Structures are given as structure tokens and as C-alpha cells.
C-alpha positions as CSV (number, residue, x, y, z in Angstrom):
1,M,17.3,25.2,6.9
2,T,18.2,21.7,5.7
3,S,18.3,20.3,2.2
4,V,16.4,17.0,2.1
5,L,16.1,14.4,-0.6
6,L,13.2,11.9,-0.4
7,I,13.6,8.7,-2.4
8,Y,10.9,6.3,-3.6
9,P,12.9,3.2,-4.7
10,H,10.3,1.6,-6.8
11,F,11.4,0.5,-10.3
12,K,8.5,-0.5,-12.6
13,P,9.3,-3.6,-14.6
14,R,9.6,-2.4,-18.2
15,R,6.8,-4.5,-19.7
16,K,4.5,-4.8,-16.7
17,K,1.2,-3.0,-17.0
18,S,-0.5,-2.2,-13.6
19,S,-3.7,-0.4,-13.0
20,F,-2.5,0.5,-9.5
21,L,0.6,2.6,-10.4
22,F,0.4,6.0,-8.6
23,P,2.8,8.7,-7.2
24,P,4.1,8.1,-3.7
25,L,1.6,10.0,-1.6
26,G,3.3,9.1,1.7
27,L,6.5,10.9,0.7
28,G,4.4,13.7,-0.8
29,Y,2.9,14.3,2.7
30,V,6.4,14.3,4.3
31,A,7.7,16.7,1.6
32,S,4.8,19.2,2.1
33,S,5.4,19.1,5.9
34,L,9.1,19.7,5.4
35,R,8.5,22.6,3.0
36,E,5.9,24.2,5.3
37,A,8.6,24.2,8.0
38,G,11.1,26.0,5.6
39,H,13.3,23.1,4.5
40,R,14.4,22.6,0.9
41,V,13.0,19.3,-0.5
42,N,13.5,17.2,-3.6
43,L,11.7,14.0,-4.3
44,L,13.3,11.2,-6.4
45,D,10.6,8.8,-7.7
46,C,12.4,5.9,-9.4
47,T,9.2,4.4,-11.0
48,F,10.1,5.4,-14.5
49,L,13.9,5.5,-14.2
50,E,16.7,3.1,-14.8
51,R,18.7,2.3,-11.8
52,D,21.9,3.9,-13.0
53,E,20.0,7.2,-13.8
54,A,18.3,7.1,-10.4
55,R,21.6,6.6,-8.6
56,R,23.2,9.4,-10.6
57,R,20.4,11.8,-9.6
58,A,20.6,10.8,-5.9
59,I,24.3,11.5,-5.8
60,A,23.9,14.8,-7.7
61,S,21.4,16.1,-5.2
62,R,24.1,16.6,-2.5
63,A,21.3,16.7,0.1
64,E,22.2,17.0,3.7
65,V,19.5,14.6,4.7
66,V,18.2,11.7,2.7
67,G,14.9,9.9,3.5
68,I,14.2,6.6,1.8
69,Y,10.8,4.9,1.7
70,S,10.5,1.1,1.9
71,M,7.9,-1.6,1.4
72,I,8.8,-5.3,1.5
73,F,9.5,-5.5,-2.3
74,M,11.5,-2.2,-2.2
75,R,13.8,-3.3,0.6
76,D,16.8,-4.3,-1.4
77,D,16.8,-1.1,-3.4
78,A,16.2,1.0,-0.3
79,L,19.3,-0.5,1.3
80,G,21.2,-0.1,-1.9
81,F,20.5,3.6,-2.1
82,A,21.5,3.9,1.6
83,R,24.9,2.3,1.0
84,L,25.4,4.4,-2.0
85,L,24.8,7.6,-0.1
86,R,26.2,6.6,3.3
87,D,29.3,8.8,2.9
88,R,27.7,11.5,0.8
89,T,25.1,12.8,3.3
90,E,24.9,13.9,6.9
91,L,21.8,11.8,7.9
92,L,20.0,8.8,6.4
93,V,16.4,8.1,7.5
94,A,14.4,5.0,6.6
95,G,10.6,5.3,6.6
96,G,7.5,3.4,5.4
97,P,5.8,0.1,6.3
98,E,8.9,-2.1,6.3
99,P,11.1,0.0,8.7
100,S,8.0,0.6,10.8
101,S,7.4,-3.2,11.1
102,D,11.1,-4.2,11.6
103,P,13.5,-1.3,12.0
104,V,16.6,-3.1,13.2
105,P,17.9,-4.5,9.9
106,F,17.7,-1.0,8.4
107,L,19.9,0.4,11.2
108,D,23.0,-1.4,9.8
109,V,23.1,1.3,7.2
110,F,20.6,4.0,8.1
111,D,21.0,6.4,11.0
112,I,17.3,6.4,12.0
113,A,14.2,4.4,11.2
114,V,10.9,6.2,11.5
115,I,8.1,4.1,13.1
116,G,4.6,5.1,12.1
117,E,3.5,8.4,10.6
118,G,6.4,10.6,9.5
119,E,5.2,14.1,9.1
120,E,5.8,15.3,12.6
121,T,8.6,12.9,13.3
122,I,10.9,14.0,10.5
123,L,10.6,17.7,11.6
124,E,11.6,16.7,15.2
125,V,14.5,14.6,13.9
126,L,15.8,17.5,11.9
127,K,15.4,19.9,14.8
128,S,17.1,17.5,17.2
129,Q,20.1,17.1,14.8
130,E,20.4,20.8,14.1
131,E,20.4,21.6,17.8
132,G,22.5,18.6,18.8
133,T,20.0,17.4,21.3
134,D,19.3,13.8,22.4
135,L,17.3,11.8,19.8
136,E,15.7,9.8,22.6
137,A,13.3,12.7,23.1
138,V,11.9,12.2,19.5
139,K,8.9,10.0,19.6
140,G,8.4,7.3,16.9
141,I,12.0,6.4,15.9
142,A,14.6,3.7,16.3
143,Y,18.4,4.2,16.1
144,R,21.7,2.8,17.4
145,R,22.8,4.8,20.4
146,D,26.5,4.9,19.4
147,R,25.7,6.1,15.9
148,N,24.1,9.4,16.8
149,W,26.1,11.6,14.4
150,G,25.5,14.9,16.1
151,S,24.2,18.0,14.5
152,I,23.6,18.4,10.8
153,G,26.2,20.4,9.0
154,D,28.9,19.6,11.5
155,P,30.4,16.3,10.5
156,Q,33.2,16.7,13.0
157,Q,30.7,15.8,15.7
158,G,29.8,12.5,14.0
159,N,31.5,9.2,14.1
160,K,30.6,7.2,11.0
161,N,32.4,4.1,11.9
162,L,30.2,1.3,10.6
163,T,32.3,-1.5,11.9
164,D,30.5,-1.8,15.3
165,L,27.0,-2.8,14.6
166,E,26.4,-4.4,18.0
167,D,25.7,-1.2,19.8
168,E,22.3,-0.7,21.5
169,V,19.2,-0.1,19.5
170,V,17.0,2.5,21.0
171,T,13.3,2.5,20.2
172,T,11.7,5.7,21.5
173,E,8.2,6.2,22.8
174,Q,5.4,5.6,20.3
175,R,4.1,8.7,18.5
176,P,0.4,9.3,18.8
177,H,-1.5,9.3,15.6
178,L,-2.4,12.7,14.0
179,Q,-6.0,13.2,14.8
180,D,-7.0,16.2,12.7
181,L,-6.2,15.1,9.2
182,N,-7.6,18.3,7.8
183,C,-4.6,20.2,9.3
184,I,-2.0,18.2,7.4
185,P,-0.9,20.0,4.2
186,F,-1.8,18.3,0.9
187,P,0.9,16.1,-0.6
188,A,3.5,18.1,-2.6
189,R,2.1,17.0,-5.9
190,D,4.3,19.4,-7.9
191,L,7.3,17.2,-6.9
192,F,5.8,14.1,-8.4
193,A,6.7,12.9,-11.9
194,N,3.2,13.8,-13.1
195,D,3.9,14.0,-16.8
196,D,5.3,10.4,-16.7
197,Y,2.3,9.1,-14.8
198,I,-0.2,10.8,-17.0
199,R,1.6,9.5,-20.1
200,Y,1.7,6.0,-18.7
201,W,-2.0,6.0,-17.8
202,K,-3.2,7.5,-21.1
203,S,-1.1,5.1,-23.2
204,H,-2.3,2.0,-21.3
205,F,-5.8,2.8,-20.1
206,G,-7.0,5.9,-22.0
207,R,-7.2,8.0,-18.8
208,A,-4.9,9.8,-16.4
209,S,-5.3,8.4,-12.9
210,T,-3.8,9.5,-9.6
211,A,-4.5,8.5,-5.9
212,V,-6.0,10.5,-3.1
213,I,-6.1,9.2,0.5
214,T,-9.2,10.5,2.4
215,T,-8.8,8.5,5.6
216,R,-6.0,6.8,7.6
217,G,-6.1,3.4,9.1
218,C,-8.8,0.7,9.5
219,P,-10.8,-0.2,12.5
220,F,-10.9,-3.9,11.7
221,A,-8.3,-6.5,12.5
222,C,-8.0,-9.1,9.7
223,E,-5.3,-11.4,10.8
224,F,-3.3,-11.2,7.5
225,C,-3.3,-7.4,7.4
226,S,-0.2,-5.4,8.3
227,R,-0.7,-1.8,9.4
228,P,2.6,-0.7,10.9
229,V,2.2,3.0,9.9
230,F,-1.4,3.7,10.8
231,G,-2.1,0.9,13.2
232,I,-5.6,-0.1,14.3
233,S,-7.1,3.3,14.1
234,Y,-9.5,5.1,11.8
235,R,-9.5,8.9,11.1
236,E,-11.3,10.8,8.4
237,R,-10.8,13.9,6.4
238,S,-13.9,16.1,5.8
239,A,-15.6,16.0,2.4
240,E,-14.6,19.6,1.8
241,N,-11.0,19.0,2.5
242,V,-11.0,15.9,0.3
243,L,-12.5,17.7,-2.7
244,D,-10.1,20.6,-2.3
245,E,-7.3,18.1,-2.9
246,V,-9.1,16.5,-5.8
247,E,-9.3,19.9,-7.5
248,V,-5.5,20.3,-7.1
249,A,-5.0,16.9,-8.7
250,L,-7.4,17.7,-11.6
251,D,-5.5,21.0,-12.2
252,L,-2.3,19.0,-12.8
253,G,-4.0,17.2,-15.8
254,Y,-5.4,14.1,-14.1
255,D,-9.0,13.1,-15.0
256,H,-9.4,10.0,-12.8
257,I,-9.0,9.5,-9.0
258,H,-8.3,6.3,-7.2
259,F,-9.4,6.8,-3.6
260,A,-6.8,4.7,-1.9
261,D,-8.4,4.3,1.6
262,D,-8.6,0.9,3.2
263,V,-12.3,1.4,3.7
264,F,-13.5,4.4,1.8
265,T,-17.2,3.4,2.2
266,L,-17.1,2.7,5.9
267,H,-19.4,5.7,6.9
268,R,-22.2,6.1,4.5
269,D,-23.0,9.7,5.5
270,R,-19.5,10.8,4.7
271,V,-19.6,9.0,1.3
272,L,-22.9,10.7,0.5
273,D,-21.4,14.1,1.5
274,I,-18.5,13.5,-0.9
275,C,-20.8,12.5,-3.7
276,Q,-23.0,15.6,-3.1
277,G,-19.9,17.8,-3.0
278,I,-18.7,16.5,-6.3
279,R,-22.1,17.4,-7.9
280,E,-22.3,20.8,-6.2
281,R,-18.8,21.7,-7.4
282,R,-19.6,20.4,-10.9
283,L,-16.3,18.5,-10.9
284,S,-15.8,16.4,-14.0
285,F,-13.8,13.3,-13.3
286,R,-14.2,9.6,-12.9
287,W,-13.2,7.7,-9.8
288,E,-13.0,4.3,-8.0
289,C,-12.6,3.3,-4.4
290,L,-12.0,0.3,-2.1
291,G,-15.1,-0.7,-0.1
292,R,-16.2,-3.3,2.4
293,V,-19.1,-5.5,1.4
294,D,-21.0,-4.7,4.6
295,S,-21.0,-1.0,3.9
296,I,-22.5,-0.8,0.4
297,D,-26.2,-0.6,-0.2
298,P,-28.3,0.4,-3.2
299,T,-28.6,4.0,-2.0
300,V,-24.9,4.5,-1.5
301,A,-24.0,2.7,-4.7
302,S,-26.5,4.8,-6.7
303,A,-25.1,8.1,-5.2
304,M,-21.6,7.0,-6.0
305,R,-22.5,6.2,-9.6
306,G,-24.3,9.6,-9.9
307,A,-21.1,11.4,-8.7
308,G,-18.8,9.8,-11.3
309,C,-17.7,6.6,-9.6
310,E,-16.8,3.9,-12.2
311,R,-15.7,1.0,-10.1
312,V,-15.7,-0.3,-6.5
313,L,-13.2,-2.9,-5.4
314,F,-13.8,-5.3,-2.5
315,G,-11.4,-7.3,-0.4
316,I,-13.6,-10.4,0.0
317,E,-10.7,-12.8,0.4
318,S,-12.6,-16.1,0.6
319,G,-15.8,-17.8,-0.6
320,S,-16.0,-19.9,2.6
321,D,-17.7,-18.5,5.7
322,P,-15.5,-20.6,8.1
323,I,-12.3,-19.3,6.4
324,L,-13.6,-15.7,6.6
325,K,-14.1,-16.3,10.3
326,L,-10.6,-17.7,10.6
327,M,-9.2,-14.6,8.8
328,K,-11.3,-12.4,11.2
329,K,-12.8,-10.6,8.2
330,R,-16.1,-10.0,10.0
331,I,-18.1,-10.4,6.7
332,T,-20.0,-13.2,5.2
333,V,-20.3,-14.7,1.7
334,Q,-23.9,-13.6,1.6
335,E,-22.9,-10.0,2.3
336,A,-20.4,-10.1,-0.5
337,Q,-23.0,-11.3,-2.9
338,R,-25.4,-8.5,-1.9
339,A,-22.8,-5.8,-2.2
340,I,-21.7,-6.9,-5.7
341,S,-25.4,-7.0,-6.7
342,A,-26.1,-3.5,-5.3
343,A,-23.0,-2.1,-7.1
344,R,-23.9,-3.8,-10.4
345,S,-27.5,-2.7,-10.2
346,A,-26.4,0.9,-9.8
347,G,-24.2,0.6,-13.0
348,L,-20.9,0.3,-11.2
349,K,-18.1,-1.9,-12.3
350,T,-16.9,-4.3,-9.6
351,G,-13.6,-5.9,-8.6
352,A,-12.6,-8.2,-5.8
353,F,-9.5,-9.6,-4.2
354,F,-9.2,-13.2,-2.9
355,I,-6.5,-15.2,-1.0
356,L,-6.1,-18.8,-2.0
357,C,-4.5,-21.6,0.1
358,Y,-4.7,-19.7,3.4
359,P,-3.3,-21.6,6.4
360,G,-6.2,-23.6,7.8
361,E,-7.8,-24.2,4.4
362,T,-8.5,-27.5,2.8
363,D,-8.7,-28.5,-0.9
364,D,-12.5,-28.1,-0.6
365,T,-12.4,-24.6,0.7
366,V,-9.9,-23.5,-1.9
367,I,-12.1,-24.9,-4.7
368,E,-15.2,-23.3,-3.0
369,T,-13.5,-19.9,-3.1
370,I,-12.4,-20.2,-6.8
371,R,-15.9,-21.3,-7.7
372,F,-17.6,-18.5,-5.8
373,A,-15.2,-15.8,-7.0
374,T,-15.4,-16.8,-10.7
375,R,-19.2,-16.9,-10.6
376,L,-19.5,-13.3,-9.3
377,P,-20.3,-10.7,-11.9
378,L,-16.9,-9.0,-11.6
379,D,-15.0,-6.8,-14.0
380,Y,-11.7,-7.3,-12.2
381,L,-10.6,-10.3,-10.1
382,S,-7.3,-10.8,-8.3
383,F,-6.1,-14.1,-6.7
384,T,-3.1,-14.1,-4.4
385,T,-1.4,-16.5,-2.1
386,P,-1.0,-15.6,1.6
387,H,2.0,-13.5,2.6
388,P,2.7,-13.5,6.4
389,L,4.0,-10.0,7.1
390,P,5.8,-9.1,10.3
391,G,3.5,-7.6,12.9
392,T,0.4,-9.6,11.8
393,V,-1.4,-12.4,13.6
394,L,-0.9,-14.6,10.6
395,Y,2.9,-14.1,10.8
396,E,2.9,-15.2,14.4
397,R,0.7,-18.1,13.6
398,V,3.1,-19.5,11.0
399,R,6.3,-17.9,12.3
400,E,8.3,-21.2,12.7
401,K,7.6,-22.1,9.0
402,I,8.5,-18.7,7.5
403,D,11.0,-18.8,4.7
404,S,11.2,-22.6,4.6
405,L,10.3,-22.4,0.9
406,D,13.0,-20.7,-1.2
407,P,12.7,-18.7,-3.3
408,P,9.4,-17.1,-2.0
409,M,6.4,-16.8,-4.3
410,D,5.4,-13.5,-5.8
411,G,8.2,-11.6,-4.1
412,G,6.8,-12.1,-0.6
413,A,7.4,-14.2,2.5
414,I,6.1,-17.7,2.3
415,F,5.7,-20.6,4.7
416,D,5.7,-24.4,4.6
417,G,2.1,-25.1,5.3
418,E,-0.7,-27.3,4.1
419,F,-0.1,-26.4,0.4
420,S,3.1,-26.7,-1.6
421,K,4.3,-23.8,-3.6
422,R,3.5,-25.8,-6.8
423,K,0.0,-26.4,-5.6
424,M,-0.5,-22.7,-4.7
425,R,0.6,-21.7,-8.2
426,F,-1.8,-24.2,-9.7
427,A,-4.7,-22.9,-7.7
428,K,-4.0,-19.4,-8.7
429,L,-3.7,-20.4,-12.4
430,K,-6.9,-22.4,-12.2
431,G,-8.8,-19.3,-10.8
432,D,-7.3,-16.9,-13.3
433,L,-8.2,-19.3,-16.2
434,Q,-11.8,-19.8,-15.0
435,F,-12.3,-16.1,-14.6
436,G,-10.8,-15.4,-18.0
437,V,-13.0,-18.0,-19.7
438,R,-16.2,-16.7,-18.0
439,R,-15.5,-13.1,-19.1
440,R,-14.7,-14.0,-22.7
441,L,-17.5,-16.5,-23.3
442,G,-20.3,-15.0,-21.1
443,R,-23.4,-17.2,-21.2
444,G,-21.6,-19.9,-23.2
445,A,-18.9,-20.2,-20.4
446,P,-20.6,-23.1,-18.5
447,L,-20.3,-25.4,-21.5
448,V,-16.5,-25.0,-21.3
449,L,-16.1,-24.5,-17.6
450,S,-18.1,-27.5,-16.3
451,P,-15.6,-30.1,-17.7
452,F,-12.6,-27.8,-17.0
453,E,-13.6,-27.3,-13.3
454,A,-14.2,-31.1,-12.9
455,V,-10.8,-32.0,-14.2
456,T,-8.8,-29.2,-12.5
457,D,-10.6,-29.8,-9.2
458,G,-9.5,-33.4,-9.3
459,I,-5.9,-32.4,-10.2
460,L,-5.8,-29.9,-7.3
461,R,-7.0,-32.5,-4.8
462,L,-4.3,-35.0,-6.0
463,M,-1.4,-32.5,-5.8
464,K,0.8,-32.5,-2.8
């Protein structure tokens, strides 16, 4: 069998405190599938490492196959690891959202890019390489035809001449999504840096939190959302299967679960089954989830609270119904207000995400969104600016204007639209300040916010 190293090239900024810092579940699923097939697997999570130490460990692994995960903000480090290990391993495989969206740039260094879900694909890649068969039969990958190295363990069959990068890129047939999620082995959590994550969480937040994914995909089609791995699909795990994994996480020392699904609350009966299962098993932990505003009602919110839920987060995105329609969110401002109210009445904390200066917005709609968001009874509020990601409708809509602003804001792609980078930053700062003042002053906030809003609204309208 093959020795495999999986790398998660995320380096946490030393002083940054994030309440969404979790082990790499995607690589955990790939690792468990590889181990179940008999391969030897190590996982290098760089989150708490310095770059020099991470590189040293990567080299010391001497793995025959190296798989490297990449999201947009990890791309440079992913490519850096690939260049470092290019002559030290038999096969380099790129995976994750970024290679799935745009595999070609990775193929200048990597041998193969996995497109979509990786559990079955990586097993077929290894089998193909071991047997020396044609990679074109493996669904869900991209590679350069002239750079098929041959079978693993026999470098004499491979030609690692990297000078010719003009050879043909082959993209194989799309791999169907895994339908029975209950059959996938749980992530290999013993390979995670659990002690580091638990120490981080307890020191910053007084609890030890980890993530669990109970569904894959999302049936909606918001135009800014990139789903290169799961696509527009929606598949659920059973309540029993979910809670079995929760117990594994709790046994490792965690006491808080972040259910990291795009739409955990989509089907109320399943949510109620999970809540009932938590009570029946007498599991002692707190949890939070992401929900849609059109899938939360008082009954569901009350059941969640009774089963240990502390907080529900909503992707509301705008306080303007016309902009929500433009985004294809398929929700309304009124539904958002009702959902927040139902959650708060049940004793749940609430959080929300909003996008400011979306293409097609006006100064008035931006101000409307800030005013709406900062008046909601929220415990957490995040304002971001739009990031057109490859593969999204938004990206195609502003494609000709992508990267015209340099450097990009917040580490993501940006475009030259109706709002300047300076104006976007001002809008975000205005929203953050209004939320901060309202939380700190409570009922006394209007005395401060009324003149603040009037002045900053005027400044925003005057800015180019």
C-alpha cells in the first residue's frame, strides 16, 4: 500500500482570534477513506505551525503521494508546498474548492487536480498509478497528458520534465456525488491537532469547539456562492449517524460543536430528530449551526434550545428586498426579522452575515442594509464586501472588471464596480461601528447613533 501525506496549508496569523477555527474536515474524510483502503496516512495541519517547521515536517514525511488542500487564500502556500516537494515525492495531488473551480493553474506544479468530492477519486487515482493504467478512466480529475508519471514506486516510468507546460490538459468525466453519506467513514479525527485546537478555544472562548458536517451541498443558487466541490445538490446524514460522530468528537475532549452545514435547518423534521436524539442519549455539549431565515420557526427554535443549541447564524446578506432578489437569495427582509425574533424568543443567541456594496446596489441600499442589520437584536454581525469567485454567476457578471483594483480587499478577488475600494472600506467600518455602539450602549444607543448615522450616511453618499 501507499504512504500518503495530506497537507492543510493554512497558517493562522499569530494575533488573529477567530471563532471559526476548526480542524480540516475535508482532509479528515479523505484520510479515513485512504486508511479504510489500507493506505498509510499522515495529516499535516499547518494552522498552529510556523512555515519553516511545516516545511521541515513535510520533507521529513517522505511520503510517496502528497495531497494538498487549497482554498483561495491558501493558494500561494499550496503551490509553495508543491514546489518544495516536487522532486521528493512520486505524485502530487491538489484538492479542495480552488482546484475544483480552476484546476489548470495547479497543473503547472501538481500532477493531478481533483475536481469535486475526493474520497472515491483519490482511491481510484492511487489504484490507477499502482497498476499503471490510464488516468483518463478516473472520474473527477484534471491532469496534463504528457505528465502522467506512470506507476507509484517506479520513478523510471515517469518523466518529470517541467519545462514543457503547454501539453494538453485532460479533464475527465464528472464524478457523481456520493448519495449515501452514512456509508462514508467518519473523518480521521485522531490525525487532527486536537490538543492545539482545544487549547486555542479554551484560552480564547472558554470552551473547546470543533466542527461536524451533517449534510453536503445546498439546493439554492445564490449568485455569489461558489460550490465547486458539492455543486447544487443536497444530501443528508441520518440523525443517528450524526450523533455517533458527535460522540467521537466529545470523547476527544471537545465540549462544543459547530454544525458547519450550509443549511443545517433546511428540513425541520430532521432537525427535530437530531434534537430529540441529543436528549435521548443525554449528551452534554453546546452547539451552534447555520440556518436559513425561511426555515426557523418558534417550534424548531425551542427544540434546538432545549437540546443545547446556543447560537444560530443566518446568511441574510442584504436589508433590501430588491437586492436580495438580485442576489437570488429567495428570502425577504420580513422573513429575516421573523427568524431572528423566533430564535431570540427561544433563548438562542443570533448572528448574521451581510454583504455591502454588491454590484447593482446604490448608496441608498447600502445604507438601508447597514441600518437594518445594526437594528436587529444580534449577538454577532459580520459585514463583508463582494468577492466574485470563479464558477459563480456573480463572477461571470463582473468578469471583465475582475482584478482591476490592486491589491484586492480582504484577500479576495475584487472588481471595478459602482463603489471604490475606499468607499467599500468606509461602508464596512460604518457598519461595524454602528453595531459596536448599539451593543455597548443598549437602550442609550439611539442618542449617539442618530447623529452618527446622519453624518456617516452623508459622507458615504459623497464618496466616489
